[in-house]
Z-matrix of the N, CA and C atoms (Angstrom, degrees):
N
C 1 1.453
C 2 1.520 1 109.12
N 3 1.300 2 116.23 1 51.18
C 4 1.450 3 119.60 2 -179.60
C 5 1.537 4 110.05 3 -74.30
N 6 1.333 5 114.73 4 132.02
C 7 1.447 6 119.22 5 -177.72
C 8 1.519 7 108.01 6 -135.48
N 9 1.307 8 116.90 7 116.51
C 10 1.469 9 121.01 8 177.03
C 11 1.511 10 109.57 9 -88.52
N 12 1.346 11 117.69 10 178.21
C 13 1.454 12 121.76 11 -177.69
C 14 1.523 13 112.23 12 -56.84
N 15 1.353 14 118.74 13 -43.25
C 16 1.464 15 120.47 14 -179.62
C 17 1.512 16 111.43 15 -65.26
N 18 1.312 17 115.39 16 -41.82
C 19 1.467 18 119.91 17 -179.06
C 20 1.525 19 110.83 18 -67.49
N 21 1.332 20 116.63 19 -38.94
C 22 1.463 21 120.66 20 178.39
C 23 1.518 22 109.36 21 -62.42
N 24 1.339 23 116.48 22 -45.18
C 25 1.464 24 121.87 23 178.27
C 26 1.534 25 109.16 24 -60.26
N 27 1.313 26 115.70 25 -41.74
C 28 1.444 27 120.59 26 179.56
C 29 1.525 28 110.67 27 -63.93
N 30 1.352 29 117.06 28 -40.31
C 31 1.463 30 120.33 29 175.25
C 32 1.514 31 110.33 30 -58.63
N 33 1.307 32 116.90 31 -43.28
C 34 1.466 33 120.76 32 -179.98
C 35 1.518 34 110.36 33 -61.20
N 36 1.322 35 117.00 34 -41.56
C 37 1.482 36 120.75 35 178.17
C 38 1.522 37 110.57 36 -64.98
N 39 1.344 38 116.35 37 -41.01
C 40 1.458 39 119.51 38 -179.78
C 41 1.542 40 110.51 39 -65.52
N 42 1.315 41 116.92 40 -41.14
C 43 1.462 42 119.91 41 177.15
C 44 1.531 43 109.53 42 -61.58
N 45 1.322 44 116.67 43 -44.76
C 46 1.483 45 120.77 44 179.10
C 47 1.533 46 110.34 45 -60.69
N 48 1.323 47 117.46 46 -43.90
C 49 1.461 48 120.53 47 178.75
C 50 1.534 49 111.09 48 -62.00
N 51 1.323 50 116.67 49 -42.47
C 52 1.462 51 121.00 50 178.24
C 53 1.535 52 109.88 51 -61.07
N 54 1.321 53 116.25 52 -45.05
C 55 1.459 54 119.96 53 -179.37
C 56 1.523 55 112.34 54 -64.60
N 57 1.342 56 115.54 55 -21.08
C 58 1.480 57 120.30 56 177.46
C 59 1.536 58 110.70 57 -90.56
N 60 1.333 59 117.37 58 4.16
C 61 1.447 60 121.03 59 175.46
C 62 1.518 61 116.69 60 106.24
N 63 1.310 62 118.81 61 0.96
C 64 1.469 63 122.05 62 -179.51
C 65 1.534 64 109.04 63 -85.50
N 66 1.349 65 116.40 64 95.91
C 67 1.473 66 121.91 65 -177.77
C 68 1.534 67 111.61 66 -62.96
N 69 1.331 68 117.78 67 -30.41
C 70 1.469 69 120.29 68 -178.42
C 71 1.526 70 111.63 69 -65.90
N 72 1.329 71 117.85 70 -21.84
C 73 1.466 72 121.08 71 177.81
C 74 1.519 73 109.94 72 -64.71
N 75 1.330 74 117.22 73 -37.56
C 76 1.461 75 118.84 74 178.42
C 77 1.524 76 110.41 75 -67.85
N 78 1.343 77 116.63 76 -38.99
C 79 1.474 78 119.75 77 175.23
C 80 1.518 79 111.38 78 -55.82
N 81 1.329 80 116.23 79 -39.89
C 82 1.466 81 120.71 80 178.79
C 83 1.528 82 111.12 81 -65.43
N 84 1.321 83 116.65 82 -38.61
C 85 1.474 84 119.82 83 177.36
C 86 1.526 85 110.29 84 -64.08
N 87 1.328 86 116.64 85 -40.69
C 88 1.463 87 120.14 86 179.32
C 89 1.519 88 110.06 87 -63.87
N 90 1.305 89 116.78 88 -47.55
C 91 1.479 90 120.27 89 -179.42
C 92 1.531 91 109.17 90 -58.82
N 93 1.319 92 116.81 91 -43.56
C 94 1.459 93 121.32 92 -177.74
C 95 1.532 94 112.45 93 -65.55
N 96 1.323 95 118.67 94 -36.61
C 97 1.474 96 120.74 95 -170.95
C 98 1.523 97 114.88 96 -110.49
N 99 1.325 98 118.84 97 -4.38
C 100 1.468 99 118.61 98 -172.68
C 101 1.527 100 113.94 99 -63.53
N 102 1.313 101 118.65 100 -39.35
C 103 1.458 102 119.40 101 -179.65
C 104 1.548 103 111.26 102 -65.71
N 105 1.327 104 116.34 103 -42.78
C 106 1.455 105 120.05 104 178.38
C 107 1.514 106 112.40 105 -66.43
N 108 1.331 107 117.21 106 -38.18
C 109 1.461 108 121.25 107 178.56
C 110 1.518 109 109.62 108 -65.16
N 111 1.331 110 116.83 109 -45.21
C 112 1.466 111 119.90 110 177.79
C 113 1.532 112 110.93 111 -61.25
N 114 1.323 113 115.33 112 -47.06
C 115 1.478 114 120.08 113 -177.32
C 116 1.532 115 110.32 114 -59.85
N 117 1.328 116 117.35 115 -43.76
C 118 1.455 117 120.20 116 178.40
C 119 1.530 118 110.12 117 -62.97
N 120 1.314 119 117.60 118 -47.19
C 121 1.469 120 120.34 119 -179.87
C 122 1.520 121 110.79 120 -59.30
N 123 1.332 122 116.09 121 -41.55
C 124 1.472 123 118.96 122 179.16
C 125 1.517 124 111.68 123 -64.55
N 126 1.307 125 115.88 124 -42.73
C 127 1.484 126 118.54 125 -178.68
C 128 1.525 127 111.86 126 -67.09
N 129 1.322 128 116.07 127 -27.51
C 130 1.469 129 119.32 128 178.36
C 131 1.526 130 111.88 129 -82.81
N 132 1.346 131 116.64 130 -29.47
C 133 1.451 132 120.14 131 -174.25
C 134 1.530 133 115.17 132 -109.00
N 135 1.320 134 116.81 133 -31.66
C 136 1.461 135 119.70 134 178.36
C 137 1.511 136 116.42 135 77.66
N 138 1.320 137 117.36 136 10.57
C 139 1.471 138 121.75 137 179.70
C 140 1.523 139 108.64 138 -133.85
N 141 1.328 140 115.75 139 129.04
C 142 1.473 141 120.40 140 -177.13
C 143 1.527 142 112.38 141 -61.59
N 144 1.320 143 117.50 142 -46.15
C 145 1.464 144 121.08 143 -177.29
C 146 1.518 145 110.65 144 -60.30
N 147 1.342 146 116.20 145 -47.12
C 148 1.459 147 120.13 146 179.38
C 149 1.521 148 111.04 147 -63.84
N 150 1.334 149 117.27 148 -40.36
C 151 1.449 150 120.97 149 178.86
C 152 1.541 151 111.06 150 -62.23
N 153 1.340 152 116.08 151 -42.45
C 154 1.476 153 119.13 152 176.77
C 155 1.526 154 110.52 153 -60.72
N 156 1.327 155 116.49 154 -46.08
C 157 1.472 156 120.79 155 -178.94
C 158 1.542 157 110.51 156 -62.22
N 159 1.325 158 116.34 157 -44.87
C 160 1.472 159 120.02 158 -179.22
C 161 1.521 160 110.59 159 -64.72
N 162 1.327 161 117.89 160 -41.56
C 163 1.441 162 120.93 161 179.28
C 164 1.523 163 111.32 162 -61.67
N 165 1.324 164 116.69 163 -45.70
C 166 1.463 165 120.49 164 178.52
C 167 1.525 166 111.83 165 -63.33
N 168 1.320 167 115.71 166 -45.18
C 169 1.463 168 120.13 167 -179.66
C 170 1.527 169 110.74 168 -65.76
N 171 1.322 170 117.94 169 -35.85
C 172 1.469 171 121.35 170 178.82
C 173 1.531 172 110.43 171 -62.26
N 174 1.315 173 117.20 172 -44.35
C 175 1.462 174 119.63 173 179.02
C 176 1.530 175 111.50 174 -70.31
N 177 1.306 176 117.41 175 -36.42
C 178 1.463 177 119.90 176 175.57
C 179 1.531 178 111.03 177 -61.51
N 180 1.318 179 116.03 178 -45.58
C 181 1.471 180 119.43 179 178.06
C 182 1.537 181 111.52 180 -65.78
N 183 1.331 182 115.71 181 -39.05
C 184 1.456 183 118.13 182 177.66
C 185 1.523 184 110.51 183 -62.57
N 186 1.299 185 117.04 184 -42.38
C 187 1.483 186 121.10 185 178.61
C 188 1.517 187 110.82 186 -59.79
N 189 1.328 188 115.54 187 -46.84
C 190 1.466 189 119.93 188 -177.97
C 191 1.533 190 112.49 189 -68.15
N 192 1.333 191 116.78 190 -28.83
C 193 1.456 192 120.27 191 -172.94
C 194 1.525 193 114.30 192 -104.90
N 195 1.309 194 117.80 193 -5.13
C 196 1.471 195 120.51 194 -173.81
C 197 1.509 196 113.15 195 -60.84
N 198 1.299 197 117.00 196 -29.16
C 199 1.486 198 119.42 197 179.44
C 200 1.523 199 110.95 198 -65.92
N 201 1.345 200 116.80 199 -23.24
C 202 1.454 201 120.98 200 176.73
C 203 1.525 202 113.52 201 -95.23
N 204 1.322 203 116.37 202 1.60
C 205 1.478 204 121.64 203 -179.80
C 206 1.520 205 108.38 204 -64.99
N 207 1.345 206 115.73 205 123.26
C 208 1.455 207 120.48 206 -175.18
C 209 1.520 208 113.08 207 -92.82
N 210 1.317 209 117.99 208 -7.44
C 211 1.458 210 120.52 209 177.99
C 212 1.517 211 113.50 210 75.44
N 213 1.335 212 118.25 211 15.50
C 214 1.469 213 121.36 212 177.88
C 215 1.515 214 110.94 213 -71.97
N 216 1.311 215 117.34 214 -20.38
C 217 1.465 216 123.66 215 176.41
C 218 1.532 217 106.43 216 -128.92
N 219 1.310 218 116.42 217 167.29
C 220 1.462 219 119.26 218 174.83
C 221 1.534 220 108.83 219 -71.11
N 222 1.293 221 116.67 220 160.34
C 223 1.471 222 120.33 221 176.08
C 224 1.514 223 109.87 222 -56.99
N 225 1.322 224 117.65 223 -42.12
C 226 1.467 225 122.69 224 -179.60
C 227 1.525 226 111.17 225 -58.96
N 228 1.322 227 116.34 226 -47.43
C 229 1.474 228 120.29 227 179.90
C 230 1.514 229 110.75 228 -64.54
N 231 1.317 230 116.75 229 -39.08
C 232 1.464 231 121.92 230 -179.64
C 233 1.527 232 110.34 231 -64.27
N 234 1.343 233 117.65 232 -46.38
C 235 1.460 234 121.31 233 179.06
C 236 1.526 235 110.40 234 -66.96
N 237 1.344 236 117.05 235 -37.04
C 238 1.464 237 119.98 236 176.32
C 239 1.508 238 111.25 237 -57.87
N 240 1.329 239 116.50 238 -42.58
C 241 1.463 240 120.78 239 178.28
C 242 1.516 241 111.36 240 -61.37
N 243 1.335 242 116.93 241 -41.12
C 244 1.462 243 121.22 242 177.16
C 245 1.524 244 109.76 243 -60.51
N 246 1.328 245 116.99 244 -46.61
C 247 1.477 246 121.34 245 -179.78
C 248 1.521 247 110.39 246 -60.55
N 249 1.325 248 116.86 247 -45.83
C 250 1.467 249 120.40 248 -179.76
C 251 1.538 250 110.57 249 -59.20
N 252 1.325 251 116.64 250 -47.15
C 253 1.466 252 120.07 251 -179.61
C 254 1.525 253 111.83 252 -61.49
N 255 1.335 254 116.56 253 -43.31
C 256 1.461 255 120.07 254 179.13
C 257 1.527 256 111.07 255 -66.05
N 258 1.340 257 117.20 256 -41.32
C 259 1.463 258 120.25 257 -179.78
C 260 1.530 259 110.25 258 -64.27
N 261 1.308 260 116.44 259 -40.39
C 262 1.487 261 119.08 260 177.57
C 263 1.516 262 110.65 261 -62.97
N 264 1.321 263 117.70 262 -39.67
C 265 1.476 264 121.14 263 178.06
C 266 1.518 265 110.76 264 -63.36
N 267 1.331 266 116.44 265 -43.02
C 268 1.480 267 120.42 266 178.34
C 269 1.514 268 110.59 267 -61.47
N 270 1.315 269 116.28 268 -44.71
C 271 1.472 270 119.58 269 -178.80
C 272 1.528 271 111.18 270 -63.58
N 273 1.319 272 117.09 271 -36.36
C 274 1.474 273 120.45 272 178.09
C 275 1.526 274 111.34 273 -67.07
N 276 1.338 275 117.07 274 -34.42
C 277 1.463 276 121.71 275 -176.55
C 278 1.521 277 113.99 276 -79.97
N 279 1.292 278 117.64 277 -16.21
C 280 1.456 279 121.17 278 -176.44
C 281 1.534 280 110.35 279 -59.89
N 282 1.313 281 115.01 280 134.26
C 283 1.462 282 118.87 281 175.26
C 284 1.511 283 109.72 282 -92.08
N 285 1.323 284 117.22 283 -32.08
C 286 1.443 285 121.97 284 173.42
C 287 1.523 286 107.27 285 -121.90
N 288 1.290 287 115.78 286 156.63
C 289 1.454 288 119.58 287 -174.88
C 290 1.500 289 110.32 288 -128.66
N 291 1.336 290 115.09 289 136.33
C 292 1.456 291 121.61 290 173.48
C 293 1.527 292 106.31 291 -109.21
N 294 1.311 293 117.71 292 117.33
C 295 1.450 294 118.71 293 -179.98
C 296 1.528 295 111.07 294 -60.85
N 297 1.325 296 117.36 295 142.68
C 298 1.462 297 122.69 296 -178.34
C 299 1.523 298 110.77 297 -55.53
N 300 1.317 299 117.27 298 -34.31
C 301 1.459 300 118.77 299 -177.09
C 302 1.526 301 112.08 300 -68.08
N 303 1.349 302 118.34 301 -19.20
C 304 1.450 303 121.30 302 178.61
C 305 1.519 304 112.32 303 -93.73
N 306 1.317 305 116.57 304 -6.74
C 307 1.467 306 120.71 305 -177.20
C 308 1.526 307 110.25 306 -81.82
N 309 1.331 308 117.11 307 150.09
C 310 1.457 309 120.07 308 177.17
C 311 1.536 310 110.39 309 -70.32
N 312 1.306 311 115.67 310 165.43
C 313 1.464 312 121.38 311 177.01
C 314 1.519 313 109.87 312 -67.82
N 315 1.327 314 119.32 313 155.93
C 316 1.469 315 121.32 314 174.97
C 317 1.524 316 109.41 315 -59.70
N 318 1.345 317 115.34 316 156.61
C 319 1.450 318 120.99 317 -178.47
C 320 1.515 319 113.43 318 -55.69
N 321 1.330 320 117.64 319 -36.63
C 322 1.465 321 119.94 320 -176.21
C 323 1.528 322 112.08 321 -66.23
N 324 1.318 323 117.75 322 -21.75
C 325 1.450 324 122.10 323 179.29
C 326 1.533 325 111.53 324 -99.00
N 327 1.328 326 117.46 325 0.69
C 328 1.453 327 121.08 326 -171.01
C 329 1.519 328 112.55 327 -62.01
N 330 1.323 329 118.46 328 -26.53
C 331 1.458 330 120.47 329 -178.45
C 332 1.517 331 113.22 330 -81.92
N 333 1.294 332 118.99 331 -15.50
C 334 1.451 333 122.25 332 -178.34
C 335 1.503 334 111.19 333 -80.04
N 336 1.326 335 117.31 334 157.83
C 337 1.460 336 119.39 335 179.60
C 338 1.523 337 110.64 336 -69.62
N 339 1.324 338 116.96 337 138.94
C 340 1.445 339 121.67 338 179.13
C 341 1.522 340 107.05 339 -95.42
N 342 1.316 341 115.10 340 83.08
C 343 1.449 342 120.69 341 -177.32
C 344 1.517 343 112.05 342 -74.86
N 345 1.307 344 114.89 343 164.34
C 346 1.471 345 119.99 344 178.31
C 347 1.515 346 110.40 345 -60.62
N 348 1.325 347 116.78 346 -39.50
C 349 1.466 348 120.42 347 179.37
C 350 1.528 349 110.94 348 -62.84
N 351 1.325 350 117.11 349 -43.78
C 352 1.475 351 120.87 350 178.78
C 353 1.524 352 110.26 351 -59.16
N 354 1.344 353 116.25 352 -43.49
C 355 1.470 354 119.48 353 179.59
C 356 1.534 355 110.37 354 -64.32
N 357 1.341 356 117.07 355 -40.06
C 358 1.462 357 120.20 356 -179.44
C 359 1.527 358 110.73 357 -65.67
N 360 1.326 359 116.85 358 -42.25
C 361 1.471 360 120.39 359 178.18
C 362 1.517 361 109.84 360 -64.41
N 363 1.333 362 117.23 361 -45.38
C 364 1.477 363 120.21 362 -180.00
C 365 1.517 364 110.59 363 -59.78
N 366 1.327 365 116.65 364 -42.10
C 367 1.462 366 120.74 365 178.58
C 368 1.526 367 111.38 366 -64.75
N 369 1.329 368 116.95 367 -41.55
C 370 1.477 369 121.37 368 179.62
C 371 1.538 370 109.75 369 -65.25
N 372 1.334 371 117.47 370 -44.18
C 373 1.462 372 120.98 371 178.56
C 374 1.526 373 110.14 372 -63.46
N 375 1.333 374 116.17 373 -42.64
C 376 1.476 375 120.38 374 178.97
C 377 1.511 376 113.10 375 -63.48
N 378 1.324 377 117.68 376 -24.49
C 379 1.466 378 121.10 377 -179.79
C 380 1.516 379 114.08 378 -86.42
N 381 1.326 380 116.85 379 -4.40
C 382 1.474 381 119.56 380 178.88
C 383 1.520 382 110.14 381 -71.79
N 384 1.341 383 117.21 382 152.78
C 385 1.464 384 119.92 383 172.25
C 386 1.547 385 108.93 384 -57.86
N 387 1.334 386 117.74 385 147.01
C 388 1.480 387 120.37 386 -174.23
C 389 1.532 388 114.70 387 -51.07
N 390 1.319 389 118.22 388 -43.10
C 391 1.461 390 120.70 389 -177.43
C 392 1.529 391 110.43 390 -65.32
N 393 1.337 392 117.66 391 -42.18
C 394 1.450 393 121.24 392 177.72
C 395 1.516 394 110.73 393 -64.38
N 396 1.323 395 116.50 394 -43.46
C 397 1.464 396 120.50 395 179.78
C 398 1.533 397 109.77 396 -61.77
N 399 1.326 398 117.17 397 -42.97
C 400 1.454 399 122.08 398 179.24
C 401 1.524 400 111.89 399 -58.08
N 402 1.308 401 116.68 400 -50.99
C 403 1.475 402 121.41 401 -179.40
C 404 1.521 403 110.25 402 -64.81
N 405 1.313 404 118.53 403 -42.62
C 406 1.478 405 122.19 404 179.57
C 407 1.516 406 109.80 405 -61.86
N 408 1.305 407 118.88 406 -45.65
C 409 1.472 408 121.94 407 179.30
C 410 1.520 409 110.75 408 -60.86
N 411 1.312 410 117.50 409 -43.93
C 412 1.478 411 120.33 410 -179.55
C 413 1.511 412 111.64 411 -65.15
N 414 1.328 413 117.37 412 -38.57
C 415 1.472 414 121.37 413 -177.43
C 416 1.527 415 111.20 414 -77.80
N 417 1.313 416 116.99 415 -52.90
C 418 1.473 417 121.14 416 -171.44
C 419 1.537 418 111.59 417 -81.56
N 420 1.316 419 117.05 418 -51.32
C 421 1.472 420 119.94 419 -174.25
C 422 1.527 421 112.45 420 -82.74
N 423 1.334 422 117.59 421 -35.08
C 424 1.457 423 120.20 422 -178.31
C 425 1.526 424 112.98 423 -96.67
N 426 1.330 425 117.72 424 -11.02
C 427 1.457 426 120.95 425 176.79
C 428 1.515 427 115.04 426 68.34
N 429 1.311 428 117.15 427 25.50
C 430 1.459 429 120.25 428 -178.12
C 431 1.525 430 111.24 429 -79.85
N 432 1.324 431 116.35 430 151.42
C 433 1.456 432 123.11 431 175.24
C 434 1.521 433 108.35 432 -80.59
N 435 1.334 434 116.74 433 159.32
C 436 1.471 435 120.01 434 -179.05
C 437 1.516 436 111.03 435 -60.25
N 438 1.309 437 119.46 436 -34.51
C 439 1.472 438 120.77 437 178.92
C 440 1.537 439 109.63 438 -63.96
N 441 1.326 440 116.81 439 -40.48
C 442 1.471 441 120.46 440 179.25
C 443 1.534 442 110.43 441 -69.01
N 444 1.319 443 116.19 442 -41.04
C 445 1.473 444 120.50 443 178.71
C 446 1.526 445 109.84 444 -61.58
N 447 1.323 446 115.51 445 -44.55
C 448 1.468 447 119.52 446 179.98
C 449 1.528 448 110.63 447 -58.89
N 450 1.324 449 116.22 448 -45.66
C 451 1.467 450 119.77 449 179.68
C 452 1.531 451 110.79 450 -64.12
N 453 1.336 452 115.63 451 -47.76
C 454 1.445 453 119.89 452 -175.70
C 455 1.526 454 112.74 453 -67.10
N 456 1.324 455 116.74 454 -36.78
C 457 1.463 456 120.81 455 -176.53
C 458 1.531 457 113.59 456 -93.22
N 459 1.332 458 116.35 457 -3.09
C 460 1.459 459 119.24 458 177.78
C 461 1.506 460 113.71 459 69.22
N 462 1.343 461 115.37 460 43.89
C 463 1.489 462 119.83 461 179.54
C 464 1.530 463 107.94 462 -140.32
N 465 1.328 464 115.25 463 169.39
C 466 1.459 465 118.77 464 177.62
C 467 1.540 466 109.61 465 -75.30
N 468 1.304 467 115.64 466 162.11
C 469 1.488 468 120.15 467 177.67
C 470 1.519 469 109.63 468 -61.37
N 471 1.312 470 117.53 469 -41.02
C 472 1.471 471 121.01 470 179.38
C 473 1.517 472 111.63 471 -62.05
N 474 1.310 473 117.16 472 -40.58
C 475 1.472 474 121.23 473 178.01
C 476 1.523 475 109.95 474 -67.11
N 477 1.334 476 117.66 475 -40.03
C 478 1.456 477 120.06 476 177.95
C 479 1.525 478 110.75 477 -61.35
N 480 1.331 479 116.56 478 -44.48
C 481 1.465 480 120.43 479 178.96
C 482 1.517 481 111.97 480 -63.59
N 483 1.336 482 115.48 481 -46.92
C 484 1.463 483 120.14 482 -179.39
C 485 1.516 484 111.26 483 -61.94
N 486 1.338 485 116.51 484 -41.41
C 487 1.460 486 121.01 485 -179.72
C 488 1.521 487 110.43 486 -65.49
N 489 1.328 488 116.88 487 -40.30
C 490 1.456 489 121.13 488 178.47
C 491 1.545 490 109.98 489 -62.89
N 492 1.306 491 117.13 490 -46.70
C 493 1.459 492 118.67 491 -178.02
C 494 1.528 493 111.91 492 -69.44
N 495 1.323 494 118.28 493 -30.31
C 496 1.466 495 120.59 494 172.26
C 497 1.531 496 109.44 495 -64.45
N 498 1.320 497 116.62 496 -42.21
C 499 1.468 498 121.00 497 179.72
C 500 1.526 499 110.03 498 -62.46
N 501 1.333 500 116.98 499 -44.02
C 502 1.468 501 120.63 500 179.67
C 503 1.519 502 110.29 501 -62.84
N 504 1.332 503 116.91 502 -43.31
C 505 1.467 504 120.95 503 179.10
C 506 1.528 505 109.64 504 -62.36
N 507 1.318 506 117.13 505 -43.02
C 508 1.469 507 120.37 506 178.65
C 509 1.530 508 111.11 507 -64.72
N 510 1.336 509 116.71 508 -40.78
C 511 1.471 510 119.55 509 177.07
C 512 1.512 511 111.63 510 -61.08
N 513 1.314 512 116.31 511 -44.99
C 514 1.471 513 119.87 512 178.80
C 515 1.512 514 111.50 513 -58.39
N 516 1.337 515 115.53 514 -43.56
C 517 1.462 516 119.35 515 179.82
C 518 1.519 517 111.12 516 -64.88
N 519 1.328 518 117.31 517 -39.14
C 520 1.455 519 120.96 518 -179.95
C 521 1.519 520 112.60 519 -71.44
N 522 1.347 521 116.77 520 -32.68
C 523 1.455 522 121.11 521 -176.29
C 524 1.533 523 113.17 522 -91.21
N 525 1.333 524 118.26 523 -15.86
C 526 1.456 525 120.38 524 -177.27
C 527 1.527 526 113.09 525 -57.52
N 528 1.340 527 119.63 526 -44.57
C 529 1.476 528 118.18 527 178.45
C 530 1.539 529 111.40 528 -61.43
N 531 1.306 530 117.59 529 -38.49
C 532 1.453 531 121.32 530 179.94
C 533 1.541 532 110.44 531 -66.26
N 534 1.316 533 116.64 532 -40.53
C 535 1.463 534 121.12 533 -179.96
C 536 1.522 535 110.02 534 -65.31
N 537 1.322 536 115.80 535 -40.06
C 538 1.461 537 120.05 536 178.53
C 539 1.515 538 112.04 537 -64.65
N 540 1.335 539 116.94 538 -37.83
C 541 1.457 540 120.83 539 178.10
C 542 1.514 541 111.30 540 -66.58
N 543 1.364 542 116.66 541 -38.65
C 544 1.463 543 119.32 542 179.12
C 545 1.512 544 111.16 543 -69.87
N 546 1.329 545 117.79 544 -37.17
C 547 1.475 546 121.17 545 178.12
C 548 1.522 547 110.16 546 -62.96
N 549 1.291 548 115.87 547 -37.57
C 550 1.468 549 120.17 548 -178.67
C 551 1.511 550 112.45 549 -69.33
N 552 1.350 551 117.50 550 -23.63
C 553 1.470 552 121.45 551 -179.85
C 554 1.508 553 111.84 552 -77.67
N 555 1.316 554 118.44 553 -23.04
C 556 1.477 555 121.05 554 -173.22
C 557 1.496 556 112.08 555 -73.19
């Protein structure tokens, strides 16, 4: 869900057009953000079906609530918050759980080689505590700034930074044995 200054400005114009009654403006927002919304939902949930459901529900809720959107955050950050809340609800409702490390890669990455390193990283990320995984995914995979992460995750900027650095430290600890094994093979 990468959004540069021009795209952000364009999102603001689309939101304004929608608020003035132009329904097609919302369609444009969906087209622009649907891949990123799905990708985020998948990375938080690890299941394609659940990610599809969360993405659809996120846009439905955004559509219903956009008239109350105050513009205190970007549209992207606002939709990210909706996705996070829905994903957390889905995770709470699960009766059985599939660890993220056992889940297949998202569809967009399906054509790339599934190397041993990719599997090790996916397993390490999947083993992180949920809050650390959430912040790491938003920072590394979604390219969000700490201010955006803080808004989307409902935490302070300092907490977002601390959580990210804890996640990185945990990843290093989890991946160190694998890195040592690969160094020994060379």
